N, CA, C and O of each residue as an XYZ file, in Angstrom:
232
protein
N       6.600    -35.795     36.313
C       6.773    -35.768     35.188
C       7.486    -36.593     34.490
O       8.537    -36.971     35.006
N       7.192    -37.005     33.394
C       7.817    -37.976     32.711
C       8.067    -37.295     31.323
O       7.732    -36.199     30.875
N       8.922    -38.559     30.703
C       9.531    -37.961     29.253
C       8.382    -38.084     28.220
O       8.638    -37.662     27.093
N       7.073    -38.637     28.462
C       6.081    -38.954     27.933
C       5.709    -37.468     27.779
O       5.830    -36.962     26.663
N       5.263    -36.725     28.820
C       4.913    -35.093     28.868
C       5.526    -34.586     28.148
O       5.029    -34.172     27.101
N       6.670    -34.448     28.401
C       7.514    -33.586     27.253
C       7.459    -33.776     26.008
O       7.294    -32.855     25.208
N       7.584    -34.933     25.700
C       7.243    -35.594     24.106
C       5.991    -35.289     23.613
O       5.891    -34.927     22.440
N       4.761    -35.401     24.512
C       3.438    -35.082     23.979
C       3.335    -33.451     23.641
O       2.671    -33.047     22.687
N       4.058    -32.575     24.521
C       3.687    -31.147     24.759
C       5.047    -30.804     23.332
O       4.860    -29.903     22.513
N       5.859    -31.376     23.311
C       6.478    -30.822     22.075
C       6.188    -31.154     20.953
O       6.610    -30.448     20.038
N       5.257    -32.502     20.594
C       4.279    -32.574     19.054
C       2.952    -31.813     19.325
O       2.206    -31.758     18.347
N       2.454    -31.139     20.609
C       0.983    -30.295     20.449
C       1.740    -29.064     20.140
O       1.192    -28.310     19.336
N       2.941    -28.690     20.635
C       3.345    -27.626     20.166
C       3.862    -26.918     18.658
O       3.847    -25.761     18.238
N       4.266    -28.069     18.152
C       4.535    -28.112     16.826
C       3.340    -28.243     16.040
O       3.168    -27.532     15.049
N       2.547    -29.055     16.391
C       1.350    -28.922     15.683
C       0.560    -27.228     15.755
O       0.122    -26.522     14.847
N       0.618    -27.054     16.954
C       0.000    -26.003     16.951
C       0.945    -24.646     16.189
O       0.422    -23.567     15.913
N       1.952    -24.870     16.013
C       2.694    -23.722     15.058
C       2.485    -23.820     13.966
O       2.316    -22.833     13.251
N       2.427    -25.374     13.417
C       2.297    -25.330     12.013
C       0.711    -25.067     11.980
O       0.426    -24.596     10.879
N       0.053    -25.147     12.458
C      -1.549    -24.976     12.000
C      -1.937    -23.376     11.792
O      -2.689    -22.882     10.952
N      -1.155    -22.723     12.860
C      -1.101    -21.231     13.160
C      -0.318    -20.757     11.585
O      -0.862    -19.847     10.959
N       0.719    -21.291     11.110
C       1.292    -20.756     10.168
C       0.324    -21.272      8.683
O       0.450    -20.487      7.743
N      -0.401    -22.234      8.477
C      -1.099    -22.551      7.612
C      -2.122    -21.471      7.425
O      -2.338    -20.916      6.348
N      -2.878    -21.155      8.822
C      -4.018    -20.618      8.638
C      -3.462    -19.301      8.442
O      -4.332    -18.706      7.806
N      -2.609    -18.611      8.613
C      -1.798    -17.435      8.235
C      -1.570    -17.372      6.617
O      -1.767    -16.365      5.937
N      -1.117    -18.640      6.126
C      -0.650    -18.655      4.861
C      -2.131    -18.422      4.084
O      -2.294    -17.672      3.121
N      -3.056    -19.154      4.660
C      -4.302    -19.388      3.655
C      -5.080    -17.728      4.077
O      -5.695    -17.231      3.133
N      -5.071    -17.147      5.009
C      -5.823    -15.508      5.268
C      -4.965    -14.672      4.265
O      -5.560    -13.962      3.454
N      -3.737    -14.712      4.273
C      -2.951    -13.537      3.501
C      -2.919    -14.104      1.994
O      -2.319    -13.351      1.227
N      -3.454    -15.309      1.392
C      -3.396    -15.756      0.133
C      -5.043    -15.021     -0.102
O      -5.325    -14.725     -1.263
N      -5.855    -14.807      0.748
C      -7.199    -14.702      0.357
C      -7.109    -13.331      0.040
O      -7.476    -12.975     -1.080
N      -6.519    -12.197      1.152
C      -6.526    -10.933      1.279
C      -5.232    -10.646      0.146
O      -4.742     -9.518      0.196
N      -4.810    -11.370     -0.610
C      -4.049    -10.800     -1.934
C      -4.827    -11.055     -3.025
O      -4.785    -10.397     -4.065
N      -5.552    -12.015     -2.813
C      -6.887    -12.505     -4.283
C      -7.848    -11.290     -4.260
O      -8.270    -10.928     -5.358
N      -8.297    -10.534     -3.037
C      -8.865     -9.809     -2.738
C      -8.357     -8.576     -3.500
O      -8.972     -7.939     -4.356
N      -6.866     -8.315     -2.933
C      -6.291     -7.035     -3.458
C      -6.151     -7.031     -4.800
O      -6.260     -5.954     -5.385
N      -5.897     -8.175     -5.501
C      -5.934     -8.472     -6.894
C      -7.322     -8.116     -7.736
O      -7.471     -7.531     -8.809
N      -8.185     -8.650     -6.901
C      -9.525     -8.332     -7.607
C      -9.921     -6.942     -7.493
O     -10.474     -6.545     -8.519
N      -9.830     -6.197     -6.702
C      -9.879     -4.551     -6.668
C      -8.861     -4.050     -7.415
O      -9.378     -3.123     -8.038
N      -7.873     -4.112     -7.672
C      -6.923     -3.802     -9.001
C      -7.410     -3.802    -10.298
O      -7.628     -2.881    -11.084
N      -7.567     -5.225    -10.392
C      -8.384     -5.249    -11.704
C      -9.686     -4.786    -12.059
O     -10.005     -4.726    -13.247
N     -10.575     -4.407    -11.026
C     -11.661     -3.903    -11.201
C     -11.493     -2.414    -11.330
O     -12.405     -1.805    -11.889
N     -10.502     -1.779    -10.911
C     -10.142     -0.563    -11.010
C      -9.392     -0.105    -12.621
O      -9.027      0.991    -13.047
N      -9.376     -1.088    -13.059
C      -8.530     -0.767    -14.643
C      -7.209     -1.224    -14.697
O      -6.648     -1.352    -15.785
N      -6.633     -1.494    -13.605
C      -5.017     -2.232    -13.327
C      -4.758     -3.579    -13.982
O      -5.408     -4.372    -13.299
N      -4.262     -4.120    -14.766
C      -4.179     -5.110    -15.399
C      -2.838     -5.641    -15.271
O      -2.025     -4.723    -15.376
N      -2.217     -6.921    -15.061
C      -1.183     -7.749    -15.252
C      -0.983     -7.904    -16.667
O      -1.768     -8.357    -17.500
N       0.303     -7.417    -16.831
C       0.861     -8.033    -18.250
C       2.013     -8.658    -18.208
O       2.803     -8.401    -17.299
N       2.307     -9.579    -19.173
C       3.568     -9.914    -19.210
C       4.209     -9.388    -20.438
O       3.644     -9.081    -21.487
N       5.556     -9.325    -20.135
C       6.573     -8.673    -21.477
C       6.518     -9.723    -22.412
O       6.381    -10.918    -22.146
N       6.664     -9.064    -23.835
C       6.369    -10.048    -24.849
C       8.272    -10.490    -25.095
O       9.227     -9.713    -25.104
N       8.259    -11.725    -25.235
C       9.687    -11.931    -25.737
C      10.000    -11.733    -26.984
O       9.316    -12.124    -27.930
N      11.145    -11.058    -27.079
C      11.692    -10.547    -28.664
C      11.547    -11.609    -29.852
O      11.951    -12.761    -29.689
N      11.065    -11.269    -30.835
C      10.794    -12.139    -31.801
C      12.044    -12.680    -32.570
O      12.034    -13.778    -33.128
N      13.050    -11.894    -32.564
C      14.140    -12.246    -33.451
C      15.463    -13.029    -32.805
O      16.525    -13.279    -33.376
N      15.016    -13.379    -31.243
C      16.015    -14.197    -30.012
C      16.718    -13.311    -29.721
O      17.696    -13.774    -29.135
N      16.784    -11.890    -29.836
C      17.756    -10.908    -29.151
C      17.339    -10.830    -27.960
O      16.117    -10.924    -27.840
N      18.119    -10.645    -26.749
C      17.753    -10.354    -25.726
C      17.922     -8.904    -25.207
O      18.857     -8.148    -25.471
N      16.558     -8.586    -24.209
C      16.365     -6.818    -24.500
C      17.302     -6.281    -23.158
O      17.452     -5.076    -22.952
């Protein structure tokens, strides 16, 4: 077993972990978009709070 084996395995494991994290984020994003579409279809809307017009904080 050479040092190159350990270095190669370290890069392979790191690449695998990064790939899994990217896939997880992608699938989770799709699920959240689907949830938002279902909520909006059921009548739930996203609203931003209006900023006070006189400059006073609420």
